[in-house]
N, C-alpha and C positions, 0 to 999 in steps of 0.2 A: 160357460156351456155353450156348446154349439147345438142348434135345434134345426131340424128339417121342417121348413114351414109348408112344403108341398108334397105331402105323403101320397104314393100311389097304391098304398095297401094298408090294411088294418094292423098288420104285424109290425111291431116295434122292437127295436134293440137299443139298449142302453150300453155305451162303451164307456168303461172307466179306466183311463189310461192317462199317465202323467207326461208321456213323451208326445209332444204335439205333432210331430210328423208322422208318427205311427197312428195316433188317434185319427189324424185327417185321412191318412190312407185307408183306414178301416171304415170310416165314415163314407168316403167316396165309393168304395166298393160295395158296401151295403145299400147305398142309395140306388147304385146300378142295378143291384139285384132286386129293387123294388120295395125294400124295408124302409120304414121310417126309422130314423136314427137320431139319438141324443147323445152327446158327448160330455163327460165330466172328467176333471183332472185331479180331483181331490177325493179323499175317501170319506171325510166328515161331512160331505153334502149329500151322500148317496141316499140315505134313508129318508130325508125329507124329500128329495126328488121322487123317489120310487112312490112315497105316499100321494104325491100330487100327479105323477105321470107313470102309473105302473106299466112296465114294458113286459113284453112277451119272453124275453130272455136278456140275461145280462152277461157281457163280456167284461171280466173284472181283472185288472192287474193286481198282483200281490203286494208289489211294493209301491206304496202311494203316500204322498204328504198328507198330513191332517189325521189320517187314520189308515192302518194297514188294510190290505185287501182281505187278509185273514179275518180281522176283526169285523169288517164289514159283512164278510159272508157268514160268520157266526151270528150277527144281528139278523140278517136277512132269514136265516133258517130257524131262528128262535120266535119270530114273529108270525103269528097265525096268518096275518094278511099277505105275507110275502114269501113264506116257506115254499109254495108251490113253484115259484118262479125259477126256471132253470138258470143255473149259473156256471159259466165256463171261465175257469181260472187262466190267465195267462201268466207266465212266470219265466225268468231266466233260470231258475232252479230246476236242474234236470235229474237229480238222484231219485231213485225209487222212493226213498224214504220221504222226500218232499212231496211227491205225487200222493203217497199214502195219507200224509197229514192234510193235504187239500181235500181228499175224499172224506177223511174223518171229519172234517170241519162241515161237510155237507155239500162239496162241489159236485155238480152233475157231470162235468167233464173238465179235462185238464189238459192245457197245450203248452208246451215249452218254446221259448224264443231261441233263435230265430224260427219262424214258421211261415208256411205258404198261406197267402190269403184265400186260396181256392180250398186248402185243407179246413181252414177256419170257417169259411161259408158253409162247407159240408157239415161241419159239426154243429153250426147253428141250425141248419135245416133239420138235421137229425134230433137235436134237442126240442125243436119246436114240434116235430112228429111225435116224439115220445111223450110230450106234455099233453098231446090230444088223446082223447079216448080212442083206443084202438079197437074197441070191442063194438061192433055194429048193431048189438042188442038194443032193446028199448031203453029209454033214459032211466027207468026205475029198475031194471033188472039187476039182481045181486048175484054176486059169486060168494059163495060160503063154504066153509069146511071147518069142522071142529068149532072152536069159540071165536073164529075170525070171519067177518063178512065184509064185503066192499060193493060199493055201486060205482063201477069204473066210469060211466059218463059223467057222473057228479063229483068224482074225485074225493069220495068219502069212504072211510073204514072204520070199523069198530073191532074191539077185542072184548070178549065177555061184556058186550052191549055198551062199553065205554068208548067214546070216540077216541081216535088216534090220529095225530098230526104227523104227516109224512111229507118228505121232500119228494119232487117229481120222480127222482130215481128210486127211491125207497118204495114208493107207491107202485112203480113199475116192477120192481122186484118181488114184492108181495103178489101183485097181480099175476106174475109168471109162475110163482110157486103154487099159488091157489089154484090156477088153471090146470095144474097137473098134480093133483094130491097123491101122495105116496109114490110118485114117480122120482127117481133120483136124477137131478139135472147137474150136469158137469159145470165146472166154472167157465169154461168156454162157451157152453150153451147160454149161461146167464150173461156172459160179456156180450154175445150176439144179441140177446133180447134187450139188454140195457143200452148198448151203446152202438151196436151195428157191428157188421163183420169186418169192417175196414179201421176200426178204432184201435189205436195202440194203447191198450190198457193192460196192465199186468193182472194175473190171476189173484194177487193180494189184494187188489182194489176191491174185488167182489167180497173178500173176507172182511174188509173194513165195512162194507155196506151191510152185510149180514149182521155184524155186530151192532151197528146202529139200529137196524130194524128190530133186532131182538130186544134192544133197550127200550125202544118205543112200545113194543107189544106187552112189555111187563109181564104179567102173569101167564100169558099165552106164549111167551118166549120159547118154552121147551118143545113146542109144536114144530118150530124151525130146526131141524136136526142135520147135524153134520154126518156125512157117510165118508169116513176117512179113506184118502186116496182116490175119491170119486167127485164128490161135490155136496149138494145139499137137497133136502126133501122137506115137504110139509106133510107131517102126518102125526098121529096121536103118540104122545111119548109113553114109552113102556114103564 
């Protein structure tokens, strides 16, 4: 593991990449941008490292020795202590189906190799901004509609008074829908809200996140409704 001993910021990035040259290139660029940066080259050491040195964002290769990036991602998103950490997948797999699998596993963003380091840095910055409460209201102010309520500043959410565990992207998606109850939001509007206007994310990626969100909402899932040919809305089911 490569560790930055002299951080200039409180924001840290964990890079998990088995190609040494690429990992070092990313580390150097991240340090130049002022981030703290740790580097791992195997998948089977990630969870222990994250428990000891929780990063603000993880850049994760899918093809890793020891344990695949997909399995690591599943572990991160199933764990209450780590599910909120944004994960950006790096992969040589560029088919849309591969991207959708990544998002279905809980990835917050997805970048295919080869890629521009400037693009990756922009995606990291965007992931960090999305992970921070965007709502300037008081710490305990609640957004609520129907059976669902959330406190954005505390990253907490409930459905029928039962706490629900969401990834950073799922939380942002639910917050976007709750902030505009009964309003139909197009897939493009949701992509902009979740990933920013410059992200190269397919419409189907939103469908994958909606499916994951509905699963976690359990009995409140019918409130997230599909408007065919348009997008999605949050309103009382008929």
